[in-house]
C-alpha positions as CSV (number, residue, x, y, z in Angstrom):
1,M,11.3,-39.1,13.2
2,N,8.0,-40.3,14.0
3,E,4.6,-38.8,13.4
4,A,3.6,-37.3,16.7
5,R,7.5,-35.8,17.1
6,A,7.2,-34.2,13.7
7,A,3.6,-32.8,14.0
8,K,5.0,-31.3,17.6
9,V,7.9,-30.0,15.6
10,G,5.3,-28.6,12.7
11,E,3.0,-26.8,15.7
12,K,6.2,-25.0,17.6
13,K,7.2,-23.6,13.8
14,L,3.8,-22.6,13.8
15,L,4.0,-20.7,17.4
16,I,6.9,-19.3,16.2
17,L,5.5,-17.8,13.1
18,Q,2.1,-17.0,14.4
19,T,4.2,-15.0,17.2
20,I,6.6,-13.1,14.9
21,A,3.3,-12.3,13.5
22,E,1.1,-10.9,16.3
23,M,4.6,-9.2,17.6
24,L,4.4,-6.8,14.5
25,E,0.8,-6.2,15.0
26,R,2.0,-3.7,17.9
27,P,3.0,-0.5,16.2
28,A,5.1,0.3,18.3
29,V,7.8,-2.8,17.7
30,E,10.1,-1.5,15.4
31,K,12.0,-4.6,15.0
32,V,11.4,-8.3,15.6
33,T,14.8,-9.5,16.9
34,T,15.3,-13.2,18.0
35,A,16.1,-12.1,21.5
36,L,12.9,-10.4,21.7
37,L,11.1,-13.5,20.1
38,A,12.8,-16.2,22.1
39,K,11.5,-13.7,25.4
40,Q,8.1,-13.5,23.8
41,L,8.0,-17.2,23.6
42,Q,10.0,-17.4,26.6
43,V,12.4,-20.1,25.5
44,S,16.1,-19.9,24.3
45,E,17.1,-18.1,20.7
46,A,18.7,-21.5,20.6
47,A,15.4,-22.6,20.7
48,L,14.3,-20.8,18.0
49,Y,17.4,-22.0,15.9
50,R,16.6,-25.6,16.1
51,H,13.0,-25.1,14.2
52,F,14.8,-22.3,11.5
53,A,18.4,-22.1,10.7
54,S,18.0,-18.3,10.1
55,K,15.5,-15.4,11.2
56,A,15.3,-14.5,7.5
57,Q,13.9,-18.3,7.1
58,M,11.2,-17.0,9.8
59,Y,10.1,-14.2,7.6
60,E,10.1,-16.6,4.6
61,G,7.7,-18.9,6.3
62,L,5.2,-16.2,6.9
63,I,5.4,-15.1,3.3
64,E,4.7,-18.7,2.4
65,F,1.7,-18.0,4.8
66,I,0.5,-15.3,3.1
67,E,0.8,-16.5,-0.7
68,S,-1.0,-19.5,0.4
69,G,-3.8,-17.8,2.0
70,V,-3.8,-15.3,-0.7
71,F,-3.9,-17.3,-3.3
72,S,-6.4,-19.8,-2.2
73,V,-8.6,-17.0,-1.6
74,I,-8.0,-15.6,-5.5
75,T,-8.6,-19.4,-7.0
76,Q,-11.6,-19.8,-5.0
77,I,-12.9,-16.3,-6.7
78,E,-12.2,-17.6,-10.0
79,A,-14.1,-20.6,-9.4
80,A,-17.2,-19.2,-8.6
81,E,-16.9,-15.9,-10.3
82,E,-17.8,-16.4,-14.1
83,S,-17.3,-12.3,-14.7
84,G,-14.0,-11.0,-15.6
85,L,-14.3,-7.8,-13.9
86,K,-16.2,-8.9,-10.7
87,Q,-13.4,-11.1,-10.2
88,A,-10.5,-8.3,-10.7
89,E,-13.4,-6.8,-8.1
90,A,-13.4,-9.6,-5.3
91,I,-9.6,-10.1,-5.7
92,V,-9.0,-6.5,-4.8
93,A,-11.6,-6.4,-2.3
94,S,-10.2,-9.8,-0.7
95,L,-6.6,-8.6,-0.7
96,L,-7.6,-5.5,1.3
97,R,-10.1,-7.8,3.7
98,F,-6.2,-9.9,4.6
99,A,-4.9,-6.8,5.7
100,Q,-7.6,-5.8,7.6
101,K,-7.7,-9.0,9.3
102,N,-3.7,-9.6,9.6
103,R,-2.3,-6.4,10.4
104,G,1.2,-8.0,11.0
105,L,1.4,-9.6,8.1
106,T,0.3,-6.8,6.1
107,R,3.5,-5.2,7.5
108,V,5.4,-7.7,6.0
109,L,3.2,-7.4,2.8
110,V,4.5,-3.6,2.3
111,G,7.9,-4.6,3.3
112,D,8.3,-2.5,6.9
113,A,9.5,-5.4,8.7
114,L,11.6,-6.4,6.5
115,V,14.1,-3.5,6.3
116,H,17.6,-4.4,7.4
117,E,16.3,-7.9,6.8
118,N,17.8,-10.0,4.4
119,P,17.1,-8.3,0.5
120,R,15.9,-12.0,-0.8
121,L,12.6,-11.1,1.4
122,Q,11.5,-8.3,-0.5
123,A,12.3,-10.2,-3.9
124,R,9.7,-12.8,-2.8
125,I,7.2,-10.1,-1.8
126,N,7.8,-8.6,-5.0
127,Q,7.1,-11.6,-6.9
128,L,4.1,-12.6,-4.8
129,L,3.1,-8.7,-5.7
130,D,3.7,-10.0,-9.8
131,R,1.6,-13.2,-9.4
132,I,-1.3,-11.1,-8.0
133,E,-0.9,-8.8,-11.0
134,S,-0.5,-11.5,-13.7
135,T,-3.6,-12.8,-12.0
136,L,-5.5,-9.2,-12.1
137,K,-4.5,-8.6,-16.0
138,Q,-6.3,-12.2,-16.8
139,C,-9.1,-11.5,-15.2
140,L,-9.1,-7.8,-17.1
141,K,-8.6,-9.8,-20.8
142,V,-11.7,-12.4,-19.7
143,A,-13.8,-8.6,-18.6
144,S,-12.9,-7.7,-22.5
145,A,-13.5,-11.1,-23.9
146,Q,-16.9,-11.1,-22.6
147,G,-17.4,-6.7,-23.1
148,A,-16.9,-5.3,-19.7
149,L,-13.9,-3.6,-21.4
150,A,-12.7,-2.7,-24.7
151,A,-10.8,-4.8,-26.4
152,E,-8.0,-2.2,-27.3
153,H,-8.0,-1.7,-23.3
154,D,-4.8,-1.8,-21.5
155,F,-4.6,-4.8,-19.4
156,S,-1.3,-4.5,-18.0
157,A,-1.3,-0.9,-16.9
158,H,-4.7,-1.3,-15.6
159,A,-3.4,-4.6,-13.3
160,D,-0.8,-2.5,-12.3
161,L,-2.9,0.4,-11.3
162,L,-5.1,-2.1,-9.0
163,V,-2.2,-3.5,-7.5
164,C,-0.8,-0.2,-6.9
165,Y,-3.6,0.5,-5.4
166,T,-3.7,-2.3,-3.0
167,V,-0.4,-1.8,-1.8
168,G,-1.5,1.8,-1.4
169,R,-4.1,1.0,1.2
170,W,-2.2,-1.8,2.6
171,Q,0.8,1.1,3.5
172,R,-1.8,3.7,4.6
173,F,-3.4,1.2,7.2
174,V,0.6,0.1,8.2
175,K,1.7,3.6,8.3
176,S,-1.9,4.8,10.3
177,G,-0.7,2.2,13.1
178,F,-3.8,0.4,11.7
179,K,-6.5,3.1,12.2
180,D,-6.8,3.9,8.4
181,D,-9.3,1.2,7.4
182,P,-8.1,-0.8,4.0
183,L,-11.3,-1.0,2.6
184,A,-12.8,2.7,3.2
185,N,-13.9,4.0,0.6
186,W,-13.7,0.9,-1.3
187,P,-17.8,0.9,-2.7
188,A,-17.0,4.4,-3.9
189,Q,-13.5,3.8,-5.1
190,W,-14.0,0.6,-7.4
191,P,-16.2,2.1,-9.9
192,I,-13.4,4.5,-10.8
193,L,-10.9,1.7,-10.5
194,A,-12.8,-0.2,-13.0
195,R,-12.7,1.5,-16.0
């Protein structure tokens, strides 16, 4: 396959993923079917399957996009901020901001878009959340080494709380039809979560 054709195939795959994400931004859309997706793109369903072997593979592409974006930002935060507690704060805030800017992808993150899809997709989301939790746990350990948290602090429980808070804010955002801002009350809530 020559480079120009490969680039064109890559662009079509990206267009398919962007269209799924846009369709998921509409609260009225219960389930994105390949028929609806093909209609939206004005192509045949067969054309979709030339780029992805299955609908599950399309969602895997979205999850990879989410993972890449989220961990790119986390890496930047860790490089720019020395304080472990400020790293944790910035990571959680960035995850809430991600939801604000990526409504359709937030439906994937909370599993709302994955109902009746291949169970391995939810397993991928669970792995993503586990990675975020591990990262936050490490930030909290750094905060302890810096004297911001006690040495006997329960880093696992604290990291779990931060992930549960984040997922809860995402969930409320999705279930409210994207009206309940994930960052609402964040400045008042972080000091409580930081303890």
